[in-house]
N, C-alpha and C positions, 0 to 999 in steps of 0.2 A: 860432538861431532857430527852428527846426521846433521843437525840444524846449523851447521856451521857451511858444510857440504852444500846444504840446500839453498843456504842465502849467496855463497860464491856464485853456485849456477846460475841461479834468480838473477845477478850482477850480470853474468854474462850474457845470459839472454836477453835485460835489457841495453845492455852494451849495443851487442849484434841489432837489438833491434831500433835505437836510435840510428845506427850506421847506416842501415835500411833506409830511415826517415831521410837522411842528409841526404843519400845518394837518391832518393827519388825527389827531392827538391831540388837537389843542384840539377839532375838530367828534368826535371818538369817544365824549367823555365824557357828549355828550348823544345818542348815537348811538342809534336807534330798534331793540331786538333784536324778533326775532319777534313775533309777539303772542301765540303759542303760551306765550313765556318770560316773560312779564309778567301781570299780575293787569290785570283791565278796570281802566280809572280813569275815574270821572265826569268828562263837562265843565263841570259845573255849581261851583260854590264857592258855598256859602250865604253870603247877605249880600255879594256882590261883584255888581258892573255893567261892562259892557262899557264902554271907551272908542276902542278902535281896533281894526282886524281887517286884515290884509294877509298876502300869499299872497308867499311867497319862494321861488323859482325858480333849482335850483342844477344844472351839469353835473355829469355822472360823471367827464369825462374834465379838466376842469380842476382843478388841486388844490387853487387859490386860491376855487374857490366854495364856499360853506357853504350849507348848508338850514336855519340855523338863525339867529333873528335874538337880539339881546342876552338870554338867557336870565332874567335880571334885572328884564327891561321885559315880557318877549311869555311868553305860555304858548302851546306848540305841540300843534297834536291831532295824536297820532300816526297820523295815516292820509296815506300817501303818493297825493296828487291825483291819477295813474298808476297808481293800484295797482299799483308796481312792475315794470311791463310797461315801465317806458322805458330804451333801452340808453342812452342818454346824458343823461338828465335825471330830475328828479325835482321835483314842488312841495308843498309843506306850508301849511297854513294856520296862522298863529297869530293869538291874539287875547290885546290888552291892556286889563287889566282893575283895577279898584280896589275896594276897601272902601269901601262909602259913607260911614262918618264921615272917610274918608281922604282924600274929594275936596275940592279946593280950589278957586274962584271963575275959575282958570285952565284946570282940566279940563272936556274934552269929553265926554257922553254920547250913546252910540248907542240912536238911536229910531226909527231904521228902517233896514232893507236889505234890497237888492232888487240884481237880476243881469239884465244885460241890455245890448245894445251902446248905448242910448239913454240922454241923463239923463231919470230918470224926472220928474224936476222941471220939465221942458218943459210947461208948461200946466196946474200945480199951484199953487196959492197956499201958502205955506211958513209957519210960525207963528214970528213975529218974527224973521224974516229968515232963517231958516234953509235951507241950501243942499247939496242932495245932492252930496256928495266923490267922484269918483274914484279907484277902485284897480285893482289889475291882476285877470285873471280874470273881466271885466265885474262885479266888485263896485262896488257903491253904495252909502253910507256916509249919514243922516241924521244928525249930529249935533249936540245941543244944548248950551248953555252953562248952560243955567238948572239950580243943583242940584236946586232941589224936580221936576224930573225923574225924580230916580234913585227915589223913591217914588210914581211914577205906573205905569200902566199901560203905558206908551208904552217906557221903558225895556226896551232887552235885556239880562236879564242870563245870559243863557247861549249857545252854539251850540256845534254839532257839524258833522258831516259823514257822508251818508249815498249810495250808491252804486245808481247803475241808474235805469233809467228807469220801473221799477216799483215804487221806492222807498216807503216810508209810515213815518210816523213815530206811533206809539200811545200815546205818554210822554203825558197831559194838560199840555196848556197849552203846546205843543210846537207849529210851523208849519213845514211842509216848504217850501222856496222851487220852485216850478214849473222855472223857468230853471233848468237845468243852469250851473255855473261855466264860463267858455269859457276854454279849456286849450288847444285844438287839438291832444288827446291823440291822435287817432285813431281810425276806427270800431269798432276793436274794442278798444277799451277802454270799460268803465262809465264812464258822465257821475258826475260828482261834485256832489254837490249840496247848499245848504246848510240845516240846520234850527235855527231860534230858538226862542229862549221870552222871550217880553214879561212884564214882569212879576216879581215873585220868585214861588218855586211856592205854589200853592195846598195847602190841607189834603190832604196823601194820604188817596187812598183805600184804606177799610180791606178786610184782604182779608176777604172772606167765609169765617163757620163752612160748611164743608158740612152739609146738612141733609136729611131725606130727608122725601121731600114728603105734603104733607095725606093722599094717597092710598096712602102707607104705601110708595111704592117709591122708587128711585133709581137712574138710569140714568148709564152710565160709556160714554163713547164714547171706545175707544183709537184713537187716528192713529199709524202705525208709518212708516216710512221713506216721509217727503217728499221727504226728498234736495234740497232745496231751493237754489236757487246765489243768487250774489249776481247781479241781474240776471235776465231772462226762463229762462235757461238752456236747456239741450240737450236733447230728447226722445228718450228712448230706448225701443225697442220697444212706439212707441205704433200702436195699433188703435183702428180704427171698429167700428159697430155689427155687422157681416158678420167680424170677425176681419181684416180689409185693415189693410194698414199706412196710419198718417195722416202723410201728409207734412207735413200744414200743420199744426203742432201748435209752441205756446211750454211748455216744460216747467212752469214756475212757475206761469203762469195757468192755465193746463189746472188742475193741481192744486191752486191755491186756489179756482179756480171749483167744483171735485169740493167740496172741504172743507165751502165756507160755505151749499153747495147742503143737504150733509147736515146742518149745524149747524141748520140753521132747518126742516128735517124732521122733524128726531129730537130737537131741543130736550134734550141732554145736560146733568144734573146737574153733570157732571164731562168733563174732557177728559186722558184721559193719554196724553203725548208719550212714546210708549214706544221712543226712538232713532232715530239717522238722521234728526235735524230737516235738519241741514244737511249737503250735499253737498262736503265739505270741500275736493278739491282745486278744485272752480269756486265758494268763496265765500273770494276776498281779503279782502272783510268781513264778517266774520262776523255784527257788530252789524246790518246790513243784512238780511242775511239770515233772524235769527231774526225781525225785529222783522215781517216779512210773514206769517209763519205767527202772532205772538201778537196781531196789530192783528186779524182777523175775531172772537178769540175774546174780548178786552177790549172791544170795540165790543155784541157782547154779552151782556156782563157774566159771561161764564162761568169758573169758577174751574179753574186747569189746574196740573197736577203735569208736570215734564220727568224722565226718565232721559237717559242719552247711549248710544250705539253706537258702533261702532267708526271710524263716517266721519265724526262730530261735529267731531274736533279734528285729522283726518287731515291738513290742508293746510298749505303750506309756511308760509302767515301768518296761519292761522286760530287764533282765542283759544283758549286753551286749558279744559280743564276748568272749573279754576274759576274763570276769569274769564266764562265764560256763565252759571254758576251763579250769581255774582254781578250777572250783568247780569240776569238773569231774575226774581234778587230784587228788583229795582228797580221791576219792573213792576206795575200793577193787575191783581187776580183771582190771582196766582200762587201757588203753594202749594210751589213749588220749594225744595228746601234741602240744602245741601252733607250735611249729618249729620255725624257726629262726626270730627274729623281725626286719632284717634287707628286709625281703620277706613279700609282700603283703598281707592280709589275716592272719584269725588264723585258724590253723591246717592244714599245709604243711607239712608234715611227712612222715614217711616210718614204716611199722613194718617187722621185720624179722621172720621167721616161718623155727627153725630149724630142720635137718632132724632125722629121727630115733636116739634114744637114742643108744648110749653114742656119737653119732658124735656131732661136733659144729658147721658142716657147714650150712649155707643156703639152705636150698629146696626151698623157696618161698619167695620174698618179694611182697610184696601190699605198694602200695605207694598211699597215701591219701592228695588231694588238696581242697584249700578253692575257688569256684567258685563264691563266694560273693552275691549279692543281685541283685537290680533296677540300672541298667545303668546310669553311671555319666555324661552322653552325652545325654538325652533324642532327643534334636534336631537332632545330626547326626547318629545316634547309636540307634532306639528307643528299649524299651524291657528289656533286662540284662543283667548286668556285665558280663567281661570278664576274662580268666584267663591271668595275668599283663604279661611282657616279665621278669621281673626277681624271678617268680615263673618257669618259664617256664627253666628260666637257671639253676635254683636252682635246678630241678629237673632233667633236664641235667648231670649235674656235679656229683650230687649225685649218678645219675644211672652209671654214666662211673666211680665213684670213686669206685664204690661196685663191680665194675666186676671182680677184680684181685682175690679180695677173694671168689666170687661166683665161679670161675675157678676152684677153689681146690677142690668141691664139686664132687664126683664120680660120679651122675646121672644127667640128665638132670635142670638145674635151670629154672625157673619159674618167671617169672614178671605179677603183675597185676596192675591196677588201679581205684580207687573208687571215684567219683564226685560227685557235687547234680544236677548241672543245666547242661544240655547236651550239647557235643559240636556241631559247625554247622552242622560238618560230618553227625549227626543224621540225618539230612533232605533233605540230599541231594539226586537226581532223580535218579533212576535205580539201588539203592541200593538190596544187595540179603538178603533177610528178613526168619527170621525162628524161631520157639520155640515160637511164642505169637502172638499179633495182635497190628498193628497200629490204635487208634481210635481216636487219636485227634492231631491236629497241635503240632509238635515240636516248645516247644518255648526256641529254642537257641538264644544265643547272636547274632545279626546282625551283630557284627563287631567280624570278625576272626583274633584270635591271633597264629592260626595253632601249636596249641599244639597237636593237631592228627599226625602232622609232626612228634616231638619228640618223641610221643608213637612207632609211625613205628620205626624210627629211633634207637632207643634203646632198642628194642625188646618186648616190653609190648603185651602179647598176648589177654589180653580182658581187657576193661574198662568197668565198672558198674556207671549208675547212677539214678539218683530218677526225682523227679520234675513234671514231667507229669503225674499224676497219671495213667490214663485207657490207658497207653502206657506200654505193657509186653514184647515186643517183643528183638531180636538181631537180629543185623544187621553187613553185611558184603558187605564193599567196591567190587566192580567188579576187577577181578585181572589187569585188563589192566590199572586200575587207579592207580597203586599202584607207588609210588615213586622210588621201585625197582621192576624191572620185574620177575614176575616170585613169588613174594612174598605177602601173604595175610596177613591181618591182621591190626590192633586188632579187634577181635570182639566189638561191642559197643553194650550194654545190658541197657535195663532199669528192675528194681525191681518191679515195679506195686507197688501203694499206699496199705499202709497195713492200716491207721487211717481212723476210721468214723466220724473224726473231721474235716477231708478235703472233698473236692469234689471228685464225682465219675460218674455219670449219662452215659451219651453217651449210651442210651440205655442198659444202664445195668451193671454194672460192681460189680465183689465180691470181697474184700480185699485181697491181696495177699504178698507173699515176696517170693525171689529169693534163692535158694539156690546154693554153688559153690561147687564141689567136686573134690580134686586135686588128684591124683595118683601119685606119684611121682615118683614111679617103671616105671609106661610106658611113664610118661612124659604127661598125658593125663588132662585134664579140660572137666569135665562133669558138666551141668547146667539144673536143674526144679526148677519149682515152686510150692507152696504149696498154698492152698486158701482157705479163710472163708467162708466155703458152704455145706450146703446142705448133713449133717450127712456124710454118709458113703465116699461121696466124699470128705471131707476135709482131711481123710487121705491118699487121692492118690496125687502122685506126678503128677502133666499135664506139656506139652511141654518139654521132656527131648531131651536133644540137646547136642552131644560132639563136642566142639569147638576146643579141642586142641589136638592132636594126635603125639606123640610120638617128643613132644616139639613144633609142627609147628601148625597154624591156619591152619583148613578143614572147606574147604565149605559143607555145607547141603549136602545131595545125592538129586537129583532132585524129586521134587514132582507127 
């Protein structure tokens, strides 16, 4: 008898294990891989309308619980509403949608979406007997059975999820729900908020072509190491006017307030985001983080071009570089591009700045390159990665190929470059430094692929980087170390860290940004910095320096 009971229990356990395995396999074919492993997938599908929305909550301890509704009917937005913090459960938003031409008389389309505990229809007069329908998570849907509404501005054509009390959605036509989903996820979890678009997408905003202004000048704001998070973030090494620690500090709010102040004061013609826009480990939803940085630029209609730093995609659930670049390419005023697929890295490209209207000639070319992240060979070359041979070849061939067109410009054509991780030449002994301080060790790659030599040979007058937050100087190799006797340059300049989510320290450091102003009439480049500090001091330029005059690099005057 005992042996029979044991055998029966063993068979039951085997059956349960088999069921668990089958459920696991069934769900695994729809399993969401870490965002770093798949490319960004837009939530809008042209020509479709939303017919229903639901939240599926599943238990991680129950083998019969699944987080996916029938994939033949429902599209799952691939974001865990608990941001992967739940030990025992997760939740996912599902959207049912149909093409307009496939709608039947029995279909209902979503024309209203709200979040709250109470029926939003109480006290409101609906249209044609429409009633708000309740869903889990505090969702309320207003659905219309009138097929004609599918062509109206009422219909919801796309739904997305963003995270954080400070979330924004800068995409044209999108509206972010103010009330977060009611999920009881706990205070430590960033709130999930729905964003929706009513009506079919309007004509896309055309990316403006950067052009020198009527005064013959063009201003570039280099914004590096913002280190934004999903949510308000955590301040690191924050200080006040007297270099005393700031205890009342929300990192991203303070960073963005600083950035917006500088945008309004300087009114740049172009913003270069030179890496570490995102503090990867603190950004389980990269999309929400990037939107916060893009919003003030889009609102002010300022073109921007981005490259990546070593932290942008290092989080467990960070979007990959490819996915982040795809996302930025969909945003208005973005000049960001992934670059050739045959070249290592994501974000090897250039931006042409045209001369004053009506000229169609380039007055300034800005090259942007991906400096990657950690070294691929820690045993032999510790620290950080380096620019690869095919990147340098791409740069050389591109620069040489553009020279014929640039020669048609009647004034002095100038070339600049931006990277994230500094080149080994930034750390050389004997450099002439100006316009800032050298406060921390230069964390350049220990392997030198000699990209600096290519910059010299192709006539780049200045290269800007980030990465080392509290270095903000410009440096020049002594004249006798140049490959061409008597020729200086390029200048190698740091931007300084702008974000409170990244480190500072080293005796006290106020966040800052670097401004580059190009005077095309004089062939001049002047640079200065703006600092988040001290009332009236915030409004002042600091460390202003002339880098280029008459198209040639100039050394700083003797101190």
